[in-house]
PLY file of the C-alpha trace (Angstrom):
ply
format ascii 1.0
element vertex 183
property float x
property float y
property float z
element edge 182
property int vertex1
property int vertex2
end_header
8.35 -15.99 0.00
9.74 -14.15 -2.30
10.47 -15.86 -4.94
13.41 -14.33 -8.09
13.97 -16.37 -11.04
15.84 -16.56 -13.79
13.70 -15.85 -16.68
9.94 -15.04 -17.38
8.47 -18.18 -18.03
5.32 -17.85 -19.28
3.73 -20.33 -18.67
4.15 -19.34 -14.75
2.70 -16.08 -14.30
-0.25 -17.21 -12.76
1.97 -18.58 -9.94
4.52 -16.06 -9.29
2.03 -12.52 -9.83
-0.63 -14.04 -9.66
-0.05 -14.63 -5.88
0.89 -11.00 -4.73
-2.35 -10.10 -5.74
-3.54 -9.09 -2.60
-0.52 -7.10 -1.94
-1.43 -4.76 -5.54
-4.12 -3.49 -4.55
-3.44 -3.15 -0.54
-0.29 -1.04 -2.28
-3.09 1.12 -4.33
-5.91 0.70 -1.89
-3.64 3.51 0.22
-1.52 5.03 -2.88
-5.41 5.85 -4.49
-7.25 6.11 -1.16
-10.37 5.09 -2.67
-11.19 0.88 -2.59
-13.05 0.77 -5.51
-10.25 2.41 -7.47
-7.61 0.14 -5.89
-9.62 -2.66 -7.36
-9.32 -1.19 -10.72
-6.60 0.16 -9.80
-4.71 -3.48 -9.53
-6.49 -4.91 -12.69
-4.90 -2.41 -14.40
-1.24 -3.50 -13.26
-2.27 -7.29 -14.02
-2.70 -7.18 -17.16
0.24 -4.12 -18.39
1.93 -7.00 -16.45
0.47 -10.02 -17.91
1.01 -7.86 -21.23
4.41 -7.18 -20.47
5.60 -10.67 -18.00
7.00 -12.55 -21.34
10.00 -9.69 -21.53
10.38 -9.68 -17.39
13.77 -10.99 -17.31
13.55 -12.30 -13.44
14.16 -11.02 -10.64
12.10 -10.15 -7.89
8.98 -11.29 -9.59
6.75 -9.19 -6.35
8.88 -6.04 -6.26
8.76 -5.93 -10.25
4.74 -6.55 -9.86
4.32 -3.36 -7.00
6.34 -0.85 -9.70
3.43 -1.51 -12.42
0.52 -1.43 -8.85
2.89 2.63 -7.58
2.57 3.39 -11.94
-0.73 2.75 -12.15
-1.95 3.97 -9.12
0.19 7.53 -9.77
-1.29 7.34 -13.67
-5.06 7.01 -12.13
-3.93 10.05 -9.85
-2.81 11.63 -12.41
-4.97 11.77 -14.78
-8.14 12.23 -12.36
-9.87 15.47 -11.96
-11.14 16.65 -9.09
-9.01 15.83 -5.41
-7.27 13.50 -5.47
-7.13 12.35 -2.16
-9.39 11.30 -0.55
-10.10 9.26 2.26
-10.55 5.09 0.85
-13.70 5.19 3.07
-15.43 8.56 1.23
-16.17 7.20 -1.39
-15.37 4.27 -2.37
-17.55 0.98 -0.73
-16.25 1.64 2.80
-15.66 -1.79 2.96
-12.63 -1.85 3.93
-10.35 0.36 5.63
-10.28 0.83 9.06
-13.69 0.29 10.54
-13.16 -3.44 9.03
-10.09 -2.84 11.63
-11.74 -2.21 14.83
-14.17 -4.18 15.10
-14.03 -5.44 19.03
-12.84 -9.79 20.29
-15.48 -11.10 21.89
-13.49 -11.16 25.29
-13.18 -7.03 25.02
-15.37 -5.01 27.53
-16.35 -1.54 25.95
-14.54 0.21 26.98
-11.13 -1.35 25.57
-12.73 -1.82 22.86
-13.55 2.34 22.65
-10.05 3.23 23.28
-9.22 0.55 20.41
-11.16 1.97 17.37
-10.19 5.22 18.70
-6.48 4.37 18.41
-7.33 3.44 15.11
-8.92 6.29 13.62
-6.48 8.16 15.32
-3.67 6.28 13.29
-5.45 6.25 9.86
-5.77 9.74 9.81
-2.68 10.12 10.74
-0.89 7.89 7.99
-3.87 9.78 5.36
-2.20 13.29 6.21
1.78 11.83 4.93
2.75 12.48 1.98
2.23 9.62 -0.35
6.06 9.09 -0.79
6.02 8.10 3.44
2.30 6.61 3.60
3.51 4.31 0.41
7.21 3.68 2.17
5.21 2.71 4.78
2.81 0.49 4.44
5.74 -1.17 1.66
7.74 -2.26 4.90
5.49 -1.69 7.39
2.36 -4.14 5.82
3.94 -5.76 3.63
7.26 -6.38 4.90
9.66 -5.21 1.76
13.15 -5.10 2.09
14.33 -1.65 1.42
16.45 -3.53 -1.93
13.39 -4.20 -2.24
11.41 -1.19 -1.99
13.96 1.03 -4.42
13.22 -1.10 -7.28
9.33 -0.85 -6.68
10.24 3.38 -5.91
12.66 3.69 -8.65
14.92 5.70 -6.08
18.03 4.16 -3.36
18.77 2.93 -0.63
19.75 5.88 1.43
16.10 7.69 -0.42
14.13 4.73 1.00
15.74 4.53 5.04
15.08 8.55 5.43
11.41 8.33 3.38
10.65 5.72 6.02
12.68 7.91 9.00
10.22 11.08 8.24
7.45 8.75 8.07
7.44 7.29 11.15
8.65 10.90 13.05
5.72 11.97 11.66
3.86 9.37 12.69
5.24 9.55 16.08
4.18 13.76 15.85
0.79 13.13 15.19
0.62 9.78 17.70
1.96 13.01 20.59
-0.45 15.59 18.96
-3.80 12.85 19.11
-2.65 12.79 23.08
-2.69 15.81 23.88
-5.83 16.76 22.60
0 1
1 2
2 3
3 4
4 5
5 6
6 7
7 8
8 9
9 10
10 11
11 12
12 13
13 14
14 15
15 16
16 17
17 18
18 19
19 20
20 21
21 22
22 23
23 24
24 25
25 26
26 27
27 28
28 29
29 30
30 31
31 32
32 33
33 34
34 35
35 36
36 37
37 38
38 39
39 40
40 41
41 42
42 43
43 44
44 45
45 46
46 47
47 48
48 49
49 50
50 51
51 52
52 53
53 54
54 55
55 56
56 57
57 58
58 59
59 60
60 61
61 62
62 63
63 64
64 65
65 66
66 67
67 68
68 69
69 70
70 71
71 72
72 73
73 74
74 75
75 76
76 77
77 78
78 79
79 80
80 81
81 82
82 83
83 84
84 85
85 86
86 87
87 88
88 89
89 90
90 91
91 92
92 93
93 94
94 95
95 96
96 97
97 98
98 99
99 100
100 101
101 102
102 103
103 104
104 105
105 106
106 107
107 108
108 109
109 110
110 111
111 112
112 113
113 114
114 115
115 116
116 117
117 118
118 119
119 120
120 121
121 122
122 123
123 124
124 125
125 126
126 127
127 128
128 129
129 130
130 131
131 132
132 133
133 134
134 135
135 136
136 137
137 138
138 139
139 140
140 141
141 142
142 143
143 144
144 145
145 146
146 147
147 148
148 149
149 150
150 151
151 152
152 153
153 154
154 155
155 156
156 157
157 158
158 159
159 160
160 161
161 162
162 163
163 164
164 165
165 166
166 167
167 168
168 169
169 170
170 171
171 172
172 173
173 174
174 175
175 176
176 177
177 178
178 179
179 180
180 181
181 182
């Protein structure tokens, strides 16, 4: 359940913001594509949120916090030397990512497990290939369940832009999915 507050109460930071740490880490991981860096982004975002929480004047706490996470992630990417577009499986701890999702159920036969694993890898490659603004739209909507209005707050763009980016992201995934089936 999303909680909307009317004003910031410093005593309620733990109750209002900290429950969103998993969502924050998930968004950070998909934006920076490195689970270790995502931990740093999440920690820095939580520190900034704590620092600025007394000036928070109400509204959707989750959207407010996710916007901080987004800004910190892009700050980290901008300040990083080298290629910021590495996979979160290439350079990080390697404990998170598609391999963690592809563990077969005990009742799956080996062929079904292989097909599932290939599907997860195809989806991961398709998501990683998307431009950041399209990828973050999909993560916020499909994985985190934010409304268009909340996404607009997080990303700082009009709802029409959100809808357009989400449509383009879905079309790109469908196109990549079709390519993967034919290759």
